[in-house]
C-alpha positions as CSV (number, residue, x, y, z in Angstrom):
1,M,0.0,0.0,0.0
2,S,1.3,3.4,-0.9
3,S,2.4,5.6,2.0
4,S,1.7,8.8,0.1
5,V,-0.4,11.3,2.0
6,N,-0.6,13.7,-0.9
7,T,-2.3,11.8,-3.7
8,L,-4.2,8.6,-2.8
9,R,-4.5,6.1,-5.6
10,I,-8.1,5.0,-5.9
11,G,-9.8,2.1,-7.7
12,I,-13.5,2.1,-8.4
13,I,-15.5,-1.2,-8.3
14,G,-18.8,-0.8,-10.1
15,C,-19.6,1.6,-12.9
16,G,-23.4,1.7,-12.7
17,M,-25.8,4.6,-12.4
18,I,-24.5,6.1,-9.2
19,S,-20.8,5.8,-10.1
20,A,-21.0,9.1,-12.0
21,D,-21.8,10.9,-8.7
22,H,-18.8,9.2,-7.0
23,L,-16.4,9.8,-9.9
24,T,-17.4,13.5,-10.0
25,A,-16.7,13.7,-6.3
26,W,-13.3,12.0,-6.7
27,A,-12.5,14.5,-9.5
28,N,-13.3,17.3,-7.0
29,C,-11.1,15.7,-4.3
30,P,-7.6,17.3,-4.3
31,S,-5.8,14.6,-2.3
32,A,-6.8,11.6,-4.5
33,T,-6.9,10.4,-8.0
34,V,-8.8,7.5,-9.6
35,V,-6.3,5.3,-11.4
36,A,-8.6,2.4,-12.4
37,V,-12.2,1.3,-12.7
38,C,-13.7,-2.2,-12.6
39,D,-17.0,-3.5,-13.8
40,S,-18.3,-6.9,-14.9
41,S,-19.6,-5.2,-18.1
42,P,-16.5,-4.1,-20.1
43,E,-18.7,-1.7,-22.2
44,R,-20.0,0.0,-19.1
45,G,-16.5,0.2,-17.5
46,R,-15.0,1.6,-20.7
47,A,-17.7,4.2,-21.0
48,R,-17.2,5.5,-17.4
49,A,-13.4,5.5,-17.8
50,A,-13.7,7.5,-21.0
51,Q,-16.1,9.9,-19.4
52,F,-13.7,10.7,-16.6
53,G,-10.4,10.3,-18.4
54,I,-9.3,7.1,-16.5
55,E,-6.8,4.8,-18.4
56,Q,-7.1,1.4,-16.7
57,V,-10.3,-0.7,-17.0
58,Y,-10.8,-4.1,-15.5
59,E,-13.6,-6.7,-15.6
60,S,-12.3,-8.5,-12.5
61,A,-11.8,-6.8,-9.1
62,E,-9.2,-9.4,-8.2
63,C,-7.1,-8.5,-11.3
64,M,-7.4,-4.8,-10.4
65,F,-6.1,-5.5,-6.9
66,E,-3.2,-7.6,-8.3
67,W,-2.1,-5.2,-11.0
68,E,-2.7,-1.7,-9.4
69,K,-1.0,-0.3,-6.4
70,L,-4.0,1.1,-4.7
71,D,-4.4,3.0,-1.4
72,A,-8.2,2.5,-1.4
73,V,-11.2,1.3,-3.3
74,D,-14.6,2.7,-3.7
75,I,-17.2,-0.1,-3.8
76,I,-20.3,0.9,-5.8
77,T,-21.9,-2.4,-6.4
78,P,-25.2,-4.1,-5.3
79,R,-25.5,-4.7,-1.6
80,E,-25.1,-8.5,-1.8
81,T,-21.6,-8.1,-3.2
82,H,-20.2,-5.7,-0.6
83,E,-19.2,-8.4,1.9
84,A,-16.9,-10.3,-0.5
85,L,-15.4,-7.2,-2.0
86,V,-14.5,-5.7,1.4
87,R,-13.0,-9.0,2.4
88,M,-11.0,-9.0,-0.9
89,A,-9.8,-5.4,-0.1
90,A,-8.7,-6.6,3.4
91,R,-6.7,-9.5,1.9
92,Y,-4.8,-7.0,-0.3
93,G,-4.4,-4.4,2.5
94,V,-6.4,-1.8,0.7
95,H,-8.7,0.6,2.6
96,A,-12.4,0.6,1.5
97,L,-15.2,3.1,1.0
98,C,-18.4,1.0,0.6
99,E,-21.8,2.1,-0.6
100,K,-24.6,1.6,1.9
101,P,-25.7,-0.7,3.3
102,L,-22.4,-2.4,4.3
103,C,-24.2,-5.7,4.1
104,P,-27.9,-6.8,3.5
105,T,-28.3,-7.8,7.1
106,Y,-27.0,-6.8,10.5
107,D,-25.6,-10.2,11.3
108,E,-23.6,-10.3,8.0
109,A,-22.2,-6.8,8.7
110,L,-21.3,-7.6,12.2
111,A,-19.4,-10.7,11.1
112,L,-17.6,-8.7,8.4
113,V,-16.5,-5.9,10.8
114,Q,-15.3,-8.5,13.3
115,E,-13.3,-10.4,10.7
116,V,-11.7,-7.4,9.0
117,G,-10.9,-5.9,12.4
118,S,-8.1,-3.3,12.1
119,S,-6.4,-4.9,9.0
120,I,-7.8,-2.1,6.8
121,R,-10.0,1.0,7.4
122,V,-13.6,0.8,6.2
123,M,-16.0,3.7,5.8
124,V,-19.6,3.4,4.6
125,N,-20.7,6.1,2.1
126,E,-23.8,7.0,4.2
127,N,-23.6,10.4,2.6
128,W,-27.0,11.9,3.3
129,R,-25.9,13.1,6.8
130,Y,-23.3,15.2,4.9
131,R,-26.1,17.2,3.1
132,A,-25.7,20.9,3.7
133,Y,-29.1,21.5,5.2
134,F,-28.7,18.6,7.7
135,Q,-25.3,20.0,8.6
136,Q,-26.9,23.3,9.3
137,I,-29.6,21.8,11.5
138,G,-26.9,20.0,13.4
139,E,-25.1,23.3,14.0
140,W,-28.4,24.9,15.3
141,I,-28.9,22.0,17.7
142,D,-25.3,22.1,18.9
143,A,-25.6,25.9,19.5
144,G,-28.7,25.4,21.6
145,K,-31.0,27.3,19.3
146,L,-33.8,24.8,19.5
147,G,-33.8,24.6,23.3
148,T,-35.0,21.2,24.3
149,V,-36.1,19.0,21.4
150,T,-39.5,17.4,22.1
151,H,-40.4,15.7,18.8
152,A,-38.8,15.0,15.4
153,R,-40.2,13.4,12.2
154,I,-38.7,12.8,8.8
155,A,-40.6,11.7,5.7
156,L,-39.7,10.4,2.2
157,W,-42.7,10.4,-0.1
158,R,-42.2,9.5,-3.7
159,S,-44.0,8.2,-6.7
160,S,-41.2,5.9,-7.9
161,M,-43.2,2.7,-7.7
162,L,-46.1,4.0,-9.8
163,P,-46.3,3.4,-13.6
164,R,-45.1,6.4,-15.6
165,K,-47.6,8.1,-17.8
166,D,-45.4,8.2,-20.9
167,D,-44.3,4.5,-21.1
168,G,-46.1,2.6,-18.2
169,Q,-42.7,1.6,-16.8
170,I,-42.1,1.7,-13.0
171,H,-39.4,4.4,-12.5
172,A,-37.7,2.6,-9.6
173,F,-37.1,-0.5,-11.7
174,T,-35.6,1.4,-14.6
175,R,-33.1,2.9,-12.2
176,Q,-32.5,-0.2,-10.0
177,P,-33.9,-3.3,-11.6
178,F,-32.8,-5.5,-8.7
179,L,-35.4,-4.0,-6.4
180,Q,-38.2,-6.0,-8.1
181,Y,-36.8,-9.2,-6.7
182,E,-35.7,-8.0,-3.2
183,Q,-37.6,-9.0,-0.1
184,R,-36.4,-5.8,1.6
185,V,-36.9,-2.6,-0.3
186,L,-37.9,0.7,1.2
187,I,-36.3,0.5,4.6
188,A,-33.1,-1.3,3.4
189,E,-32.6,0.8,0.3
190,S,-33.9,4.2,1.2
191,L,-35.0,4.7,4.8
192,I,-31.6,3.5,6.0
193,H,-30.6,7.0,5.0
194,E,-33.2,8.6,7.2
195,I,-32.3,6.3,10.1
196,D,-28.7,7.5,9.7
197,V,-29.6,11.2,9.5
198,M,-31.7,11.1,12.6
199,R,-29.0,9.2,14.5
200,S,-26.5,11.8,13.4
201,L,-28.7,14.6,14.7
202,F,-30.0,13.1,17.9
203,G,-27.7,10.3,18.9
204,E,-28.7,6.7,19.4
205,L,-32.3,5.7,18.9
206,S,-34.4,2.7,20.1
207,L,-37.2,1.2,18.0
208,I,-40.7,1.1,19.5
209,A,-42.8,0.0,16.6
210,C,-42.8,-0.5,12.8
211,C,-45.4,-1.4,10.2
212,T,-44.9,-2.0,6.5
213,A,-47.1,-2.4,3.4
214,R,-47.0,-3.1,-0.3
215,A,-49.2,-1.5,-3.0
216,C,-47.1,-2.1,-6.1
217,P,-48.1,-5.6,-7.4
218,A,-44.8,-6.1,-9.2
219,L,-42.8,-5.8,-5.9
220,K,-41.9,-8.5,-3.4
221,G,-40.8,-6.3,-0.6
222,E,-42.3,-3.2,1.1
223,D,-43.0,0.1,-0.6
224,S,-44.5,1.8,2.5
225,A,-43.2,1.9,6.0
226,T,-43.4,3.8,9.3
227,L,-40.9,3.5,12.1
228,L,-41.6,4.9,15.6
229,L,-38.4,5.4,17.6
230,R,-37.4,7.1,20.9
231,S,-34.3,9.2,21.5
232,E,-32.0,8.6,24.5
233,S,-33.5,11.7,26.1
234,G,-37.0,10.4,25.7
235,F,-38.6,12.3,22.8
236,P,-40.4,10.4,20.0
237,V,-38.9,10.2,16.5
238,T,-40.9,9.0,13.5
239,I,-39.5,8.0,10.1
240,D,-42.0,7.2,7.3
241,G,-41.7,6.6,3.6
242,V,-43.8,5.6,0.7
243,M,-43.0,5.0,-3.0
244,T,-46.6,5.1,-4.3
245,A,-47.5,8.7,-3.6
246,A,-49.1,10.2,-6.7
247,G,-48.3,13.8,-7.4
248,H,-44.9,13.5,-5.7
249,D,-41.7,13.4,-7.6
250,T,-40.0,10.1,-8.3
251,R,-37.0,11.4,-6.4
252,A,-38.6,13.9,-4.0
253,P,-36.3,15.0,-1.1
254,D,-36.9,14.5,2.6
255,R,-39.4,16.6,4.6
256,L,-38.2,17.1,8.2
257,E,-39.8,18.8,11.2
258,I,-38.2,19.2,14.6
259,A,-40.1,20.6,17.6
260,G,-38.1,22.5,20.2
261,T,-39.0,24.5,23.2
262,R,-37.1,27.6,22.0
263,C,-37.2,27.2,18.2
264,S,-38.5,24.6,15.8
265,V,-37.2,23.5,12.3
266,I,-39.0,22.8,9.1
267,L,-37.3,21.5,6.0
268,E,-39.3,21.1,2.8
269,N,-38.4,21.3,-0.9
270,A,-34.9,22.3,0.0
271,V,-36.1,25.3,2.0
272,L,-34.9,25.2,5.6
273,R,-36.7,27.4,8.2
274,L,-35.9,28.1,11.8
275,I,-39.0,29.5,13.6
276,G,-39.8,30.5,17.2
277,Q,-37.7,32.9,19.3
278,E,-35.4,33.2,16.3
279,C,-36.3,33.1,12.6
280,D,-34.1,32.2,9.7
281,T,-34.8,30.9,6.2
282,L,-32.2,29.2,4.0
283,I,-32.9,28.2,0.4
284,Y,-30.8,25.4,-1.2
285,D,-30.4,24.0,-4.7
286,E,-31.3,20.3,-4.4
287,T,-29.1,19.4,-7.3
288,E,-26.1,21.0,-5.6
289,I,-27.1,19.4,-2.3
290,R,-27.1,16.0,-3.9
291,Q,-23.7,16.2,-5.5
292,G,-22.3,18.2,-2.6
293,C,-23.0,15.3,-0.2
294,F,-21.0,12.9,-2.4
295,D,-18.2,15.5,-2.6
296,A,-18.2,16.0,1.2
297,S,-18.3,12.3,2.2
298,I,-15.5,11.3,-0.3
299,R,-13.4,14.2,0.7
300,H,-13.9,13.2,4.4
301,F,-12.8,9.6,3.5
302,A,-9.6,10.8,1.8
303,D,-8.8,13.3,4.5
304,R,-9.2,10.8,7.3
305,L,-7.0,8.3,5.5
306,N,-4.3,10.9,5.2
307,D,-4.6,12.3,8.8
308,H,-5.5,8.9,10.4
309,G,-8.5,10.5,12.1
310,P,-11.8,8.6,12.7
311,F,-14.4,8.2,10.0
312,W,-17.8,9.9,10.8
313,T,-19.6,7.1,9.0
314,S,-17.4,4.1,9.9
315,A,-18.4,0.5,9.4
316,Q,-18.8,0.3,13.2
317,D,-21.2,3.3,13.1
318,Q,-23.2,1.6,10.3
319,L,-23.8,-1.4,12.5
320,R,-26.1,0.7,14.7
321,S,-28.2,1.8,11.8
322,L,-28.4,-1.8,10.5
323,Q,-29.4,-3.0,13.9
324,L,-32.4,-0.6,13.9
325,M,-33.2,-1.7,10.3
326,E,-33.1,-5.4,11.4
327,K,-35.4,-4.8,14.3
328,A,-37.8,-2.8,12.1
329,Y,-38.2,-5.7,9.7
330,L,-38.5,-8.2,12.6
331,T,-41.1,-6.1,14.3
332,A,-43.2,-5.4,11.2
333,G,-43.2,-8.9,9.8
334,P,-44.1,-9.4,6.1
335,P,-45.6,-6.3,4.4
336,V,-49.4,-6.1,4.4
337,V,-50.7,-6.1,0.8
338,V,-52.8,-3.0,0.2
339,S,-55.8,-3.3,-2.0
340,T,-55.1,-1.3,-5.1
341,E,-56.3,-0.5,-8.6
342,L,-52.8,-0.3,-10.1
């Protein structure tokens, strides 16, 4: 492994849809350079490499580890492949940034963390907590502007599991075809972000109740869920999501409300408001927010590799989110099928 602290040599594993966001972030990271990409589809790998001016393209991750002198890899592959790829990185002594979730289940992730130990450093790219408006809310909380927080709720309402008007296709399946065959969908793929965001703002949470449902007949897993949690200081936290909400965008952002005894917070459509004894309104560009959180998380990963500081979203931290996810599925049981005219 290279000892350079100036320019880290990065390998990318997985050149699918979201890899463009990662590669843009790496291009914006001054202390690292992507030297190779790997994808099981050579056409897809070559296309991404050409788009970002990367010379080396591999079809096999093992070959990339063998031939390239890498400081770290960025794993951007389906969740069921993460475990094997992190283990491979550990065998070669290469640090890993891994897309969320670290593993499909808590038990798999725990076993992986215990096996890898301190042989390499592993960070999960749980990048939503790096979004600028969540960072601002965290600063307000830390500054005491909210007083005592008494309630918090976050919601993700989308229409991504409804047939599109133009071609009748389900948007979520065109972006992520694997979702159609997954038993765990909304919580594992999307609300894991919201769980992480609320943990980052309020500390550790305990699950009180969860219910799930399915309205999309082409789906095996859940497309609607509500989680009721409690903070360590006792106030309730609710997380709810739905993917069959007509009139909402297919990629609508979160809505967040926090009740405080001094000030409260409302976030909707990238407009953040502080109301109560103080008032403030901040307007964000959601496109910039999206890419900005990739930029911030990847920059954090590179910086912490160079200065040996702790990762904010370490593999160990991810375990606590996965534990809540696991308990949510266990508590809810199989999703209830909603009567629908779809």
